[in-house]
C-alpha positions as CSV (number, residue, x, y, z in Angstrom):
1,M,0.0,0.0,0.0
2,T,1.4,3.4,-0.9
3,N,1.3,6.4,1.4
4,P,-0.9,9.3,0.4
5,T,1.1,12.2,-1.0
6,E,0.9,15.9,-0.2
7,S,1.9,19.0,-2.1
8,V,4.7,21.2,-0.7
9,A,2.1,23.9,-0.2
10,A,0.0,21.6,1.9
11,I,2.9,20.4,4.0
12,L,4.1,23.9,4.6
13,G,0.6,25.2,5.2
14,R,0.1,22.9,8.1
15,S,3.6,23.5,9.4
16,V,3.8,27.3,9.8
17,D,3.9,27.2,13.6
18,A,6.6,24.5,13.5
19,M,8.7,26.4,10.9
20,I,8.4,29.6,13.0
21,H,9.5,27.7,16.1
22,D,12.5,26.1,14.2
23,W,13.5,29.5,12.7
24,A,13.4,31.1,16.1
25,E,15.5,28.3,17.6
26,L,18.1,28.7,14.9
27,V,18.2,32.5,15.2
28,E,18.7,32.1,19.0
29,H,22.0,30.4,18.4
30,D,23.2,33.0,15.9
31,E,25.6,35.4,17.7
32,E,25.3,38.0,15.0
33,L,21.5,38.1,14.9
34,T,21.2,38.0,18.7
35,S,23.6,40.9,19.0
36,V,20.5,43.1,18.4
37,W,18.3,42.4,21.4
38,L,14.7,42.0,20.4
39,K,11.7,40.5,22.3
40,H,10.8,37.0,20.9
41,D,7.5,38.4,19.3
42,D,9.3,41.3,17.7
43,R,11.9,38.9,16.2
44,I,9.3,36.5,14.7
45,V,6.2,38.7,13.9
46,H,7.1,39.1,10.2
47,L,7.3,35.4,9.6
48,Y,3.5,34.8,9.5
49,T,3.1,37.1,6.6
50,L,6.2,36.0,4.8
51,F,5.1,32.4,5.1
52,H,1.6,33.4,3.9
53,D,3.2,35.0,0.8
54,L,5.3,31.9,0.2
55,L,2.2,29.7,0.3
56,V,0.3,32.0,-2.0
57,R,3.2,31.8,-4.5
58,L,3.3,28.0,-4.3
59,R,-0.4,27.8,-5.1
60,L,0.0,30.0,-8.2
61,P,0.4,28.3,-11.6
62,H,3.9,26.9,-12.2
63,G,6.1,29.6,-13.7
64,S,4.4,32.5,-12.1
65,T,6.7,35.3,-11.2
66,A,7.3,36.6,-7.7
67,L,4.8,39.2,-6.5
68,K,6.0,42.3,-4.7
69,S,5.9,41.6,-1.0
70,I,4.8,44.6,1.0
71,A,5.4,42.5,4.2
72,A,9.0,41.9,3.2
73,R,9.6,45.5,2.4
74,L,8.1,46.6,5.8
75,H,10.3,44.0,7.5
76,G,13.4,45.5,6.0
77,E,12.3,49.0,7.1
78,L,11.7,47.7,10.6
79,R,15.0,45.8,10.8
80,S,16.8,49.0,9.7
81,K,15.3,50.9,12.6
82,Q,16.1,48.0,15.0
83,G,19.8,48.2,14.1
84,Y,20.2,45.2,11.8
85,T,22.7,45.2,8.9
86,V,22.1,44.0,5.4
87,P,24.2,40.8,6.1
88,M,21.9,40.1,9.0
89,L,18.8,40.3,6.7
90,V,20.6,37.8,4.4
91,E,21.2,35.5,7.3
92,E,17.6,35.6,8.4
93,S,16.6,34.7,4.9
94,R,19.1,31.9,4.7
95,I,17.7,30.5,8.0
96,M,14.1,30.8,6.5
97,E,15.2,28.6,3.6
98,L,16.9,26.1,5.9
99,T,13.7,25.9,8.0
100,V,11.4,25.3,5.0
101,F,13.7,22.7,3.6
102,G,14.0,21.0,7.0
103,I,10.2,20.7,7.2
104,L,10.2,19.1,3.8
105,E,12.9,16.7,4.8
106,K,10.9,15.7,7.8
107,N,7.9,15.0,5.6
108,I,9.8,13.3,2.7
109,A,7.6,10.2,3.1
110,T,4.5,12.1,2.1
111,V,5.7,14.8,-0.2
112,D,4.6,14.6,-3.8
113,L,7.9,13.7,-5.4
114,S,6.6,14.5,-8.9
115,Q,6.3,18.2,-8.0
116,V,8.9,18.6,-5.2
117,L,11.8,19.9,-7.3
118,R,9.6,22.5,-9.1
119,D,8.3,23.6,-5.7
120,V,11.7,23.8,-4.1
121,I,12.8,26.0,-6.9
122,T,9.7,28.2,-6.3
123,V,10.5,28.3,-2.6
124,A,14.1,29.5,-3.2
125,D,12.9,32.1,-5.8
126,E,10.2,33.4,-3.5
127,V,12.5,33.6,-0.4
128,D,15.1,35.4,-2.6
129,S,12.5,37.8,-3.9
130,Q,11.4,38.5,-0.3
131,L,15.0,39.2,0.6
132,K,15.3,41.6,-2.2
133,Q,12.2,43.4,-1.1
134,A,13.4,43.5,2.5
135,I,16.7,45.0,1.4
136,L,14.9,47.6,-0.7
137,G,12.8,48.5,2.4
138,Y,15.9,48.6,4.5
139,M,17.7,50.9,2.0
140,E,14.7,53.2,1.7
141,S,14.5,53.5,5.5
142,R,18.2,54.4,5.7
143,R,17.7,57.1,2.9
144,S,14.7,58.5,4.7
145,N,16.5,58.7,8.1
146,R,19.6,60.2,6.5
147,G,17.5,62.8,4.7
148,L,15.6,63.8,7.9
149,G,18.9,63.9,9.8
150,S,20.4,66.3,7.3
151,L,17.3,68.5,7.5
152,L,17.6,68.7,11.3
153,R,21.3,69.6,11.1
154,R,21.0,72.1,8.3
155,P,21.5,75.7,9.5
156,S,18.4,77.8,9.4
157,L,18.2,80.3,6.6
158,M,16.1,82.5,8.8
159,A,18.8,83.2,11.4
């Protein structure tokens, strides 16, 4: 008798809480990421939306391009204000991929092998796209803060 198979989207959809737990555990052991002190909820709050965006992408027809992720952009802006660096954003993204692939490995007996490679490519593409959006948000936040700072330091023309 063969085991019933599940799509990658189905497996990940029922594993969001486990992935967030695994991600947080990996981050807790990363000295660079934990050098910025954040409450647990502040560190993970973005993951629910990013995983939602990933699941939406996996359910789109094969070959669909990545959508703009407002959540990822806002995440980058927030991390900029929290004191993260761009390499730290990259590390968070790398840990997200490890977490997703770890869940798939744990479910290898039920994953639909006829679609898994295509879906893994989609996961990697979506996570990379989210990283790009986060970096764009980070950079925009830095530009905005720098602009405001220069306005505050500019000598008054009225004096």
